[in-house]
C-alpha positions in Angstrom: -3.8 56.9 -33.8 -2.6 58.1 -37.2 -3.6 55.0 -39.2 -7.1 53.5 -39.3 -6.8 50.6 -36.9 -9.5 48.2 -35.9 -10.1 48.9 -32.2 -11.6 46.1 -30.1 -13.3 47.6 -27.0 -12.9 45.0 -24.3 -13.7 44.4 -20.7 -16.0 42.6 -18.3 -19.8 43.0 -18.7 -21.0 46.4 -17.5 -17.9 48.4 -18.3 -19.7 50.3 -21.1 -18.5 48.7 -24.2 -21.8 49.2 -26.0 -21.9 52.9 -24.9 -18.2 53.8 -25.4 -17.8 51.8 -28.7 -20.1 53.9 -30.8 -18.8 57.2 -29.2 -15.2 56.1 -30.0 -16.1 55.1 -33.5 -17.7 58.5 -34.1 -14.7 60.3 -32.7 -12.4 58.3 -34.9 -14.6 58.5 -38.0 -15.0 54.8 -38.5 -17.9 52.3 -38.3 -18.9 50.5 -35.1 -20.0 46.9 -34.8 -21.7 45.6 -31.6 -20.0 42.4 -30.5 -23.2 41.0 -28.9 -24.7 40.9 -32.4 -22.2 38.3 -33.4 -23.4 35.8 -30.7 -25.3 32.8 -32.0 -28.8 32.5 -30.4 -27.6 29.6 -28.2 -25.1 31.8 -26.5 -27.7 34.5 -25.8 -30.0 31.8 -24.4 -27.3 30.4 -22.2 -26.3 33.8 -20.8 -29.9 34.9 -20.3 -30.4 31.8 -18.2 -27.4 32.9 -16.0 -25.0 30.3 -17.3 -21.5 31.5 -18.2 -20.2 30.7 -21.7 -17.3 28.3 -22.0 -14.6 28.4 -24.6 -16.4 26.2 -27.0 -19.3 28.7 -26.9 -17.0 31.6 -27.5 -14.9 30.3 -30.5 -17.6 30.8 -33.2 -18.4 34.2 -31.7 -14.8 35.3 -31.7 -14.3 34.0 -35.2 -17.3 36.1 -36.4 -15.8 39.2 -34.8 -12.4 38.4 -36.2 -13.9 38.1 -39.8 -15.5 41.6 -39.3 -12.2 43.0 -38.0 -10.2 41.4 -40.8 -12.6 43.0 -43.4 -12.0 46.4 -41.8 -8.1 46.2 -41.8 -6.7 49.3 -43.3 -10.1 51.0 -43.2 -10.5 51.2 -39.5 -13.4 50.2 -37.2 -14.5 49.7 -33.7 -16.0 46.5 -32.4 -16.9 45.4 -28.9 -15.9 42.1 -27.4 -15.3 41.1 -23.8 -12.0 39.5 -25.0 -11.4 38.5 -21.4 -8.7 36.0 -21.9 -5.4 36.3 -23.8 -6.3 33.3 -25.9 -9.5 35.1 -27.1 -7.4 38.2 -28.0 -4.9 36.0 -29.7 -7.7 34.4 -31.8 -8.9 37.9 -32.8 -5.4 39.0 -33.7 -4.9 35.8 -35.8 -7.8 37.0 -37.9 -6.9 40.7 -37.8 -3.2 41.1 -36.9 -3.4 44.9 -36.8 -6.2 45.1 -34.2 -5.6 47.1 -31.0 -7.4 46.7 -27.8 -9.1 49.3 -25.6 -9.5 47.7 -22.2 -12.3 49.4 -20.2 -11.4 48.9 -16.5 -13.1 49.9 -13.3 -14.1 49.3 -9.8 -16.3 46.2 -9.4 -18.9 48.1 -7.3 -19.3 50.7 -10.0 -19.6 48.1 -12.7 -22.1 46.1 -10.7 -24.2 49.2 -10.1 -24.3 50.0 -13.8 -25.2 46.5 -14.7 -28.1 46.5 -12.2 -29.4 49.7 -13.7 -29.5 48.7 -17.4 -32.7 47.4 -18.9 -33.3 44.7 -21.5 -29.8 43.2 -21.6 -29.4 39.5 -21.6 -26.3 39.5 -19.3 -27.4 39.4 -15.6 -25.3 41.0 -12.9 -25.0 37.5 -11.3 -22.4 36.6 -14.0 -20.1 39.5 -13.1 -18.0 37.4 -10.7 -17.4 34.8 -13.4 -16.3 37.7 -15.7 -13.8 39.0 -13.3 -12.5 35.5 -12.5 -11.9 34.9 -16.3 -10.4 38.3 -17.0 -6.7 38.4 -18.0 -5.8 42.0 -18.4 -3.8 43.1 -21.4 -0.1 42.1 -21.2 2.8 44.4 -21.9 3.3 42.7 -25.3 -0.3 43.2 -26.5 -1.1 46.3 -28.6 -3.6 48.2 -26.5 -4.4 50.5 -23.7 -6.5 50.5 -20.6 -8.9 53.3 -19.7 -10.9 53.7 -16.4 -14.7 53.8 -16.8 -15.4 56.3 -14.1 -17.0 59.6 -15.2 -19.3 60.4 -18.1 -19.2 58.4 -21.4 -17.9 61.5 -23.1 -15.0 61.8 -20.6 -14.2 58.1 -21.0 -14.2 58.4 -24.8 -11.9 61.5 -24.7 -9.4 59.5 -22.5 -9.7 56.5 -24.8 -9.0 58.6 -27.9 -6.0 60.2 -26.2 -4.6 56.9 -25.1 -5.0 55.3 -28.5 -3.3 58.2 -30.2 -0.2 57.4 -28.1 0.1 53.9 -29.6 1.4 55.3 -32.8 4.1 57.5 -31.2 
């Protein structure tokens, strides 16, 4: 990437958005914002109880992320958001038209294993199936790239930086 885009690191829970996001931001020399921090307390409580969010729950969360992304346009930034549906990504793009998406993808078994090993996160592994059921991968007309999450965080970040740089060519 030659210009300072806002990159939305997306994917189902457990793909490493919170790990890769800060590493990517550091590699690009831009700030990072944790998407989970934009959730209202009611969303956190709902997910902690094992209940998937519905669209009405997600709109205020996506709008808050969109406001952050809009404020970073032309300056660059990285923010995490599951952004599982095209409509969610459209809503983020409505707020920040220049945003690009980094879709972290991977084998369900690997992602479930990583989810079961993490400590202190409100999203239980039991919701992984609902995440995959909701997921609509990036379409050809959406600015973004997919990167597999196998390997070390550093290797994933290197692949992400390389893939994002190709977007400007």
